[in-house]
C-alpha positions in Angstrom: 92.8 75.6 -3.8 93.6 72.1 -4.9 97.0 71.4 -6.5 96.5 70.3 -10.1 97.5 66.7 -10.8 98.6 65.5 -14.2 96.8 62.6 -15.8 99.7 60.4 -16.8 97.4 57.9 -18.4 96.7 60.1 -21.4 98.5 59.3 -24.6 99.8 62.8 -24.9 101.2 62.8 -21.4 102.8 59.4 -22.0 104.5 60.7 -25.1 105.7 63.8 -23.3 107.2 61.7 -20.5 108.9 59.4 -23.1 110.4 62.4 -25.0 111.6 64.0 -21.7 113.2 60.7 -20.7 115.0 60.5 -24.0 116.2 64.1 -23.7 117.4 63.6 -20.1 119.2 60.3 -20.9 121.0 61.9 -23.9 121.9 65.2 -22.2 122.0 64.7 -18.4 125.8 64.5 -18.1 126.2 67.7 -20.2 123.5 69.7 -18.3 124.3 72.4 -15.8 123.1 72.0 -12.2 120.4 74.5 -13.0 119.2 72.4 -16.0 119.2 69.3 -13.8 117.1 71.1 -11.2 114.6 72.2 -13.9 114.2 68.5 -15.0 113.6 67.6 -11.3 110.9 70.2 -11.1 109.3 68.8 -14.3 109.4 65.2 -13.1 107.8 66.2 -9.8 105.1 68.2 -11.6 104.4 65.1 -13.6 104.4 62.9 -10.5 107.5 61.0 -11.8 110.7 60.1 -10.0 113.7 62.4 -10.5 117.0 61.2 -11.9 118.5 60.9 -8.4 115.5 58.9 -7.2 115.8 56.5 -10.1 119.5 56.0 -9.4 118.7 55.2 -5.7 116.1 52.6 -6.9 118.6 51.1 -9.3 121.4 51.0 -6.7 119.0 49.4 -4.2 117.9 46.8 -6.7 121.5 46.0 -7.6 122.4 45.5 -3.9 119.4 43.2 -3.4 120.5 41.1 -6.4 124.0 40.7 -5.0 122.8 39.7 -1.5 
């Protein structure tokens, strides 16, 4: 059985991703570890990077800018 893949090109999915990003940005520091893990699962289900993955990308980009 094939694993379902979300179509992130649809307007509804884009809106969902936007709303989830806003929620995560506003509440991430206040979330329990269990809440953070749930967000990671949601991002993976949607084929998006997790908060930790985004931080690594940003850190890598900052290091490249300094070099």
